[in-house]
N, C-alpha and C positions, 0 to 999 in steps of 0.2 A: 565600637569596643570589640576586639576579638573574642571568641567563644572560649569560655573557661568553666571547668567541672571540678569540683572537689567533693569528697566524701570522708565523713567523721564517723567512726564506729565506737560505740561503747555500750556496755552491757547487752550486747547481741542485737543492739538496734542501731540503723544507720540514718544520718542527716546528709542530704546531698544538697550542694549548692551550685547553681547554674548561673553564669553571669554571660551578658552579651547576647543571648538567644532571644529574647523577648524585650519589649518596650525601649527601643534605641534612643526615642527623643527625650525620655524622662531623664532627670538628671543622674539618678542611679537606680538600676533595677535589678533584682535577684529573683530567680525561681528557687524556692527551697522547698525540698520533699523529704517525706520520710513514709515508707510504704508506697500506696498508692495516693496519699495526701500530696497536693501540691498547692503552694501558696505563691501567688506574684506579688512581691513588695517593691513599690516605687516610692522614691523621694525626690521632690521637686523644690526648687528654692526661687523666690523672686525678689527683686530690689524692696527695700523697706519703702513704705508709704509715709508721706509728711503726717506729722503730728501723732504717730503711734508712739506711745510709749510702754508698750508690753510686747511680748514674743507672740506673734500670731501664728500660733503653730495649730494645724489642723491634722487629726488622725482619724482616718476612716478605715474600717474594716467591712469588706463586703461578700457576701455570701450569693453564689449562683447556684440554683438547683440543678443546671445541668452537670455540676460537679458530682451528684449521686445519681445521675441519670434519670431525673424527675421533671416533669412539666409542672410549672406553678400553678395554683388554683386560681379562682377568680375570673370576672369577665375577660380582663385584659391579657391573662396568661403570661404575665411577666412580673418579676419582683418588684415588691412596693415598698411601703414604710417598713424599715429594718425592725425585726423582732427584738425584745430585750435581750435575749443572749448575744446578738450581734453588737448591739451598744455595749453591752459589758466587755466583750472581747476588744473593742475600739478603745475603752478605758484601760484595759489590761496591757495594751500597746503603748498609749500615752504617758501611763503613770512611771515607768522606768526610763522612758525616753526623755521626758521634758526637763527633768533637773541637769540633764547633761548637756543642754545648750546654756551658752554662756549667757548670764542674766542681763548682759547689755545687748544681745542681739535682737535685731528688730526686723530681720528680713521675713517675709511671707515663706513659711515652710508648709508643704502638704505632703504626709506619708498615706499612701493607699496600700492597704493589703487585700488581695482577692483570692479567696479560695476557689480553684479553677478545677480540681479534682479531690474527692475524698472518699476512702474507704471506711469501713465501720470500726477500724481498729485504732487509727491515728488522729487524735484531736489536733486542728490545725493552728490554736491559739498560740501556743508556745513557739512555734515555728514562724509565726508571723511576728512575734516580739525579736527573736532574734534577726530575721531577715529585715526589719525596719532598721536595726543598728548597721547592718551592711550596707543598705541602700543609702542611708545617710553619709557613710563614708565615702562610697563611691560618687555621690553627688558633690563631694568636696565642699561640705556646709561645716562651719565651725562646730565642733562635737568633742565632747570630754569623753568620748568611749575609746575603744568598742564596748558593747554591752550584749548580754546573752541571756536567755531565760530557760529552765527546763520546769519540768513536773515531776514531782516526787510521789510515789504511791506506797502504800505499806500493805504487804501481802503476807499473813501471818507475823513473823518476826522480821522479815527482810524488807529493806527499802529497795524500791526499783525506780529507774529513771523513764521518764515519758512512758507510763503505763497505758495501754489501751482503754476504751471506753468501758469494756466489761471488766477490767481489773479495777478501774476507779469505782464503779459501781459496787463491786464486790469488798473492797479493801476498806480500812479504817482511816485513810488518810487521802486527801486531794489537795496536795500543796505546790503552788507555782512560786519559784525563786528566780529573782532576776538579779544580776550584779555587773559590776565593772572590774577592772584591776584593782580599784581601791576598796572594794568589799561589796556588800549586800546593798542594792538599791531598792528593792522592792519584794515583798512576801504578801501572798494571798493564800489562805488555806481554809478547808473544812475538815474537821477531824471527829472522830467518834470518840470525845472525851479523853483524849490521850494527855498523859502527863507532860509537865513542861520540859522535863528532860529529853523525852522522845521527839517534841518538837524541834527543840534546838539541835539534837543530833541529824532529824530529818533535813533542816535548813543547811547545816554544814555539809551534808552528804550531797545535796543539791548544788550547793556553791562549788563543789569540786568538779562536777560536770560542767557548769558555766564556765569554769577557768578554761577547760578543754576547748569549748565553743569560741573563747575569747581569743585563745591562741591560733585556732583556725582561721578567724578574721584576720588576724594580723599576718599570717602567712599569706592570705589570698591578697590583702592590700599590698604586700612586699613583691609578691609575684607579678602583679599587675602594674606595679610602678605607681601606684596612687599615694600620694602623700596625705596624711592626717592633717587637715588644716588647722593651725594654731594661730588664728588671727589676733592682731592685738585690740585690747579694749579701747573704746575711744577715752581721750584725755578728760580727766574730771576737772571742774572748775574749783580748784584749791581755795581761792578767795571767797566763794560762796559757801564751801563747806565751814570755813573758819568764821564767817559772819554769822550764820546760823547757829554754831556752836557757842560763839561769844554772846549772842543775844538771848539763847534759850536753854543751853546747856544746865545750868543750874537750876532754873525753875522746872525743867523736865524730870531733873533728878529729884528734885523735892516732890514733885507728884509721884513719881514711881515709889519713893521710900515712905510715903505715906500709908502704904499697905492699905487701900481703901478696898473693901470687898465688891463695893457697888461699881460695875463696868461703866454705867452711864455717868456718874459723877467723874471718874477718872477721865473718861473720854471728853466730857465736858470742859474739864480743866486743861487738857492738852489743847484741845481746840482753841480755848481763850489765849493760850501761850502762843500758839501759831499765828493768831490773828493779830494780837496786840504788841508782841514782842519781836515779831518776824515781819509779817506782811505789812504791818502799818508803818514799821520802821523804813522797808523798802520804798513805800509809796512816797515818804517824805524826803527820799534822796534827791538830789539834783537830777534834772531831765536827762543831762549827758553823762552820767555817772555810768560807767562802763558795766557795773553790777546790775543797776537797774534796766540798762539797755539788753544785757543778756536774759534776764528775767522775762522782759517784755517779749523777746524773740522767741523763747521757750517757757510759756506760761505754767507748765506742770512741773518744772524742775524745782522750784521752791517747795511745794508740798512733799515732793519726793526726797528732798534732801532732809527736810523736817522729820520725816518718816524714818529715814536712815538714822538720824541722830537718836530717835525715840529707840529704835532697834537696838543701836550699839549701847545705850545706856541701861536698857532693861537687860539685855544680855550679860552685861558686865556685872549688873546687881546679883544675878542668880549665880554666876561664876565665882565672884570675890566674896559674896556674903550668904548664899545659899538660902535667900529669902526671896519670894515671889511678889509680884506687885499687889497681890491681894492680901499678903502677909502669911501666906501657907508655908508650912515646910515642904522641901521638894517631894516628899513621898505622902503628903496629906491630901485627903479627899474632900471635896466641898461639903457643905451642909446637904442632908439627903432628907427627903420626906416621899411617902407615896400613899396613894389611896385608890381604891377599887370600887366599882359600882357607883361611880359618880354620875353616870347617866341612867335614865330609866331601863328598865329590863328588855324594851323593846329592841334594844341592842343585846346581843346574846352575852357580852362580857367587855368589860374596860378596865383599863389600869392607868393611873396618872402617876408620873415618875417626875420628881424635882431633883436636881443637882445644881446647887448654886442657882444661876439665873436660867439655866437649861431646863426646859419643861416640855415633856412630850406625852400626850394622851393618845393610847393605842386602844383600837377597838376590834373585838374579834367576832367574827360571823361563822356559824356552822351551817355548811351547806351540803347538799345532797351529791352522791356520786357524780350526777350529770352536770354538776357545777364546776367540775374540774377543769383546768385551763388546758385546751387542745395546743399542742406544738407541732402543728403539721408542716408548717411552711418556713422550716429551717433546716439546716443540715445536722441537727441534734438528733440522735438516736432516739432520745426520750420522747414518748408519745404525748404525755400529758404530765401536769402539776397537780399534785393534791394539795400542796400547801403553798399558798400565795401571800407575799408579803409586799405591801405598798407603803412608799414612805412620801410624804409631802411637806414642803417647805415653804410656805406662804411670806411674803414679804414683810407682813406685820410682826413675824417672829423676830425681826432685827430692827423693828422701827422703822421700816422704809416703806416707799410705795413704788409699785411697777404693775404693769398689765400681768394678769395671770394666764399664763399658757399650759400646754401640754407638759408633763414631767420632762426634765432635762435629764442630761446624763448623769450629773451628780445625783438627783434624787432617785434614778434607777439604780445606780450603783450602791447607794445606802441601803435601799430596801433590799436589794440581793444580799447584802452583808448580813442584814438582821436575819434573813430568810435561812442563810447557811448556819448562823449561829444556833437557830431553834431546830431544824429538822432532825439532828441527832436525837432529840429528847423527846420527839412525838410519838404518840401511841402507834401500834402498826394499823394498817386498815383494816385487818381482821377483829381487832379489839375495838376499834373506834371507827368506823366505817365513813365519818363525815369528811367532806371537803373543808378544809380551813382557810379563811382569808383574815388577815390582820392588816389594818390601816393604822400607819402611825402619824398621828399630825404633830408637827413640830409648833408649839405655840409660843416658845421662847427659846432663843438660840444664843449661848455664850460658849460654844464648844462641845464637842463630843455628843452631838445629837443622835448619831448612828447607834453608840453604846446606850444612850438614852432610850432609844427605840428598842433595843434587845431588853432591857429592864421592864419597861412599859408593857411590851408585848408577851413578856412572861407572865406578868401579872394578870393581863387580860385574858390570856388563855386559861389560867387558873380560875379566873373569876367566871369563866364561861363553863367551866366544869370539864376542860379537857384534861384528861389524866397523863401529865407529863411525867415521863420517868425522873426527870430532875429538873429543878429550876434553874434557869441561866441568867447570870449577870455579866456586864462588860464595863471596862475602863479603857480610856484612850492615854496612852502614854506619849510623852514629847521629850525632846532633846535639844540642848543648847551645848554646842561645840566649838572651842575656840583653841585653835592649833592642836596640841595633844590633850588639853582639859576638856572635859564633857560633864554635863550634869544632865540625869534622867529625869524627868518631871512626871508625876502621877497626876492623873484626871486634869488634863490640859484645858485651859479655857481658850476663849477666841484669840486673844493678843498672843498667846504662847504659841497657838497654832500658825497664826499668821506670821509672827516674827521669829519663829524657832525653826530648827533643821529636820523635825520629823514628826510625823503623825502615826502612832503604833496602836491600832486598836486590838483589844484582847477580849474574846467572849469565852465563857465557859462555865461549867457547873462546880461544885466541891470535889469532884472527880478528876476533872482534867479539862482541856481546851477544845472549845467546839468550832471556833472560827478565828482567824487572824487576818488582819489586812495592815500593811506597813508601807508608808510612802515617804521618800526622802526628797528633801531639797538641797541635799548635797550629793557628791559623786560616789558615796559609798561608806558604808560602816561595817566595821570589824565585826567578826563572830562574837568576841567578847563582850560588846556593846549591845548586840542583839540579844545574847543571853541574858545579860543583865536586866535589860527592859523587860523580856517575857518573865523572869522571876520577880521583879519588883511588882509587876501587875497583878501577881496571885493575891497578896494580902489586900490590895485594893478591891478586887473582885469579891472576896470573902466577906469584906467589911460591907459594901453595897448589898450583898446577897443577905446578909444578917438583917439589914435594914428592911429589904422587901419581905423577907419571911416574917417580920414580926408585923407586918401589915396583913399578910395572908399566908398561913403556914402550909396549906396544901390545896389541891382543887377543889372545887366545891362539888358536893356529891349530886346535886340537882341540877338539871340544865334550866335554863330560862324558859318560861311557859311560853315563850314565843319562838323558841328553836325548834325545829323539825324534829319528830321522832322517828327514828329509823329501826326497821327489823329487815332482816335477809333471809333467804332461803336458797338453797343450792338445789338446781334441778339438772336433769340430764340435756346436754347442750342440743341433744336431737329434739328435745320438746320446745325449744324457744320459739319455733315458728307456731307451734299450737297455742303458745302463751299470747303471741302477738296477733295471731289470726289473720284471715284474709284482709287485706288494706287496712291492717291495724285494728280491725273492728273488735276484737276480743280484749285487747289491752284497754281500748278506750272506753269499752263497757266497764271494766273494772274500775277504771279512774272516775268515770261519770258517776258509778253508784257509791263509791267510797271516798271520793276526793283525795285520793292518794297520787302520789308520783311515783313512776315505777322507772327504774333503771336496770337494764339486762346487760351482763357483761358476755363476752363470747364463751367463757368457761362455765357459763350456766348460773353464774351468781346473780341473783335477782336481790336488788335492794329496793325497798319500799318506804317512801318517806310521807308523813302528814303530821299536821299540827296536833292532832289527836290521836295518842297511842291506840285507842280502840279501832279507830278507822285504820291506821296502817296494819294492825294485826288481822283485821276483817280482809283487806286484801291480800296479805300472806295466806291466810286461809284458803281464800279462793283460788289462788295460785297452786297452793299445795294440793287441794282436791282436783284441781286440773290435771296436775302432772304426777301425781302419785301413782305407783304401780298397782295394778289390781289383782287380788287373788282370789282363788275360790273360798268362800267361806266369810268374805267380807261383807259387812252389813251397811247399807246406806241409806239415807232419807232423801228419795228421789221424787221427781214429778212426773204424772202421766203426761206425755206429749201427744200421742196419737192411740187410736184403738182400731184393733182389725177383729175379723170373725173368731179368731183363734186364741187371741191374747192382746197383751196390752203394751207399749212400749214405754220404758220409764228412763227419763234422764237422770243419771245417778251423780254425774260431774258434768261440768260444762263441756259439751262436745262429745260425751260419752253416754251411750244409751244402750240398754239391753231390752230383752222381750220376756215378760212374764207369761207363760202359757196359761190358757184358761183354767187348766188342771191345777195351775200352782197359785191361784188367786186366794183360794178360802179352803179352810179344812173340809167344808162340806160341798157339795156338788154346785157348780155355777152353771147355769142354762144360758144366760148371755153375759157378755162381759160387762156391757152397760149396766147390767143390774148390780154390779159390784164396785166399779170405779167410773170416773168420769175424767176427760181431758182438764188438767190443771190441778187433780188432786194430788197431794202429798202422800207418799206411802212409804213404809219400811220395806226395804227388798234386801235380799241376800244373793250373792253370786252363787248360782248353784253350779255352774259350768262355764268355761272359756273353751270353745271348739277350737280345732286346728286352724280356723280362718280368724281368730281373735273375736269371734263373735260372743256376746254375754247372754247367757241364760239365767233369768232370775227367778226368784221364788219368794213368795210371802210366808211361806210356811217354816216352822223350826226355828223361830228367832228367838233367843233367850231374851228375857227383860233388861238384863245387863248390857247385852249387845246393842239393844233398842235405844237405852239412854245414852250410850256412848256415840251412837249414831247422830242423836238429836243434839247432843253437846258439840260435837265437831262441825255439824252443819249451821249452827248458830254462832260459830267462832269464839266460843267462851271457852 
């Protein structure tokens, strides 16, 4: 393909698209750039494999540290297992891309985005999303695009498109919106408790820029003479559809209209219908019956057809009757119950949240500054994380068995969503210097476990005594769309998520929204529907929050007895070496003497942690004494370290000593120093003079009783 370049400008920022320069053997390839950030995105397709009844789409985002002029760490000096942020960007590309492939497509498709250069201003993630759409179009894969994505930030009262890393950090909003010509297809956001209307306006603002990027892709496709592939779907087996409907439709309708709140009872009834009224009937057909032969050749088609019938009838019931399969109204939340402190105080805090059959137990742990997660081996300018949220989804939570493995992309994504939802309400590090880790264990799942994790984690943090500025709750919204008719569902359960058109998670406080995540199964949604979903989520969140606060109204005032006690002190950065000592001997000595853990930051902030507060305070006092500024007239309780003919040397602080001349040892005349003091004696001394070389001249004379008492108190650490 000939080389082709195109630039798009908006809001003073440019996006450059280069085609035909790199990766000539990929199905489609584009180098998308902004500033000094360059992302190569490729899309390649292979023929479908026999027996595949799903879309085998693989989306991978790759980061190379050479993009920032860095050499990887570790023994091998090469990139290894992808960090969580890289996995999250892979998901960010996948989520708006996947629903745009026809649901009948079975070709192997692989999209690979590689960041090859990156500056400190331009995040590569939204570039990769837009690049993926163009690469798929260039690869001539059946696709209901084009699609594009932008990031929206908020600086003061102004929205900005594709903000820099620094603008994202300083702003009150970090929102990514992806869309197609049909409407919005994906939203992901973190916001500082912004009102619903501000979020709606931000999405609308971003979608306007998305349209510009879509128009640019259409121009490129036209200029290059590439046709958007509109492949015909395979013919459906109409006799099979009619057979399943005739044998099972009424029974399925009856099960769905019983409005049974128990998912397991409903699923068992549907399984019974599928087995007795469909599969057994097929098994009794003549061997040469065309329908039986077809099903034998494609064994999964019967179950899929039954699932399609269930989906059709469930959606029709919601559209026509406004009643859901468990009997709830469209805007009704399932029954909620909450508990805190269900585990012993060895864990620092825990919260149990139940919504219907969904149950999440979150456990909060308070750590020291040294427990922060380092983020060294990726291209993110952020150095470390103070708040860490992990989400686990074991197979027993849905009554299944499978091997336990490392967290998958879904688990990492749900943990990140809960993390984003809670970060805006965490206390500042200066007010609460702990590192916080929350683990959400999904014990039972029937929809909306990520929002259950937000609610359970809020309770866990409050139970741990973390002074949240506001409690956070969350709800998941769904959508059933049939032509121009649609119904928005509050607090969707598993079947509504699986057979519905949208999963829209909204988390926030009573003030505003802290996190959003919307995924679609259709090709786009109008802004009017998006706005209605956001507004309908608010009363659900408030209802859930009320239930949470009736369990625990505010953060506990006392920490768990097993949580570390932290104290901090600010020292002159030039004194850091003194505290550490040669080969770390000084700081090791303090640790051995007190049992405290000591973390020192480059700005001179020293954080001391110990299980007992008096031990932490003892270590703090030792560091304070070691680094405090010496002044003439200060009184110390010191120790005689050595004796010479004309006086005695006294260590008044670790590593600091001065000399008491023989004439300053006593009010009366002293003939020999040894007659007055001995090595190891504790003596009260005052700084008489600090000479021009920094040497300390000490005296035992003229010390007031109050000064003596204060020195003894300081030395004892009380």
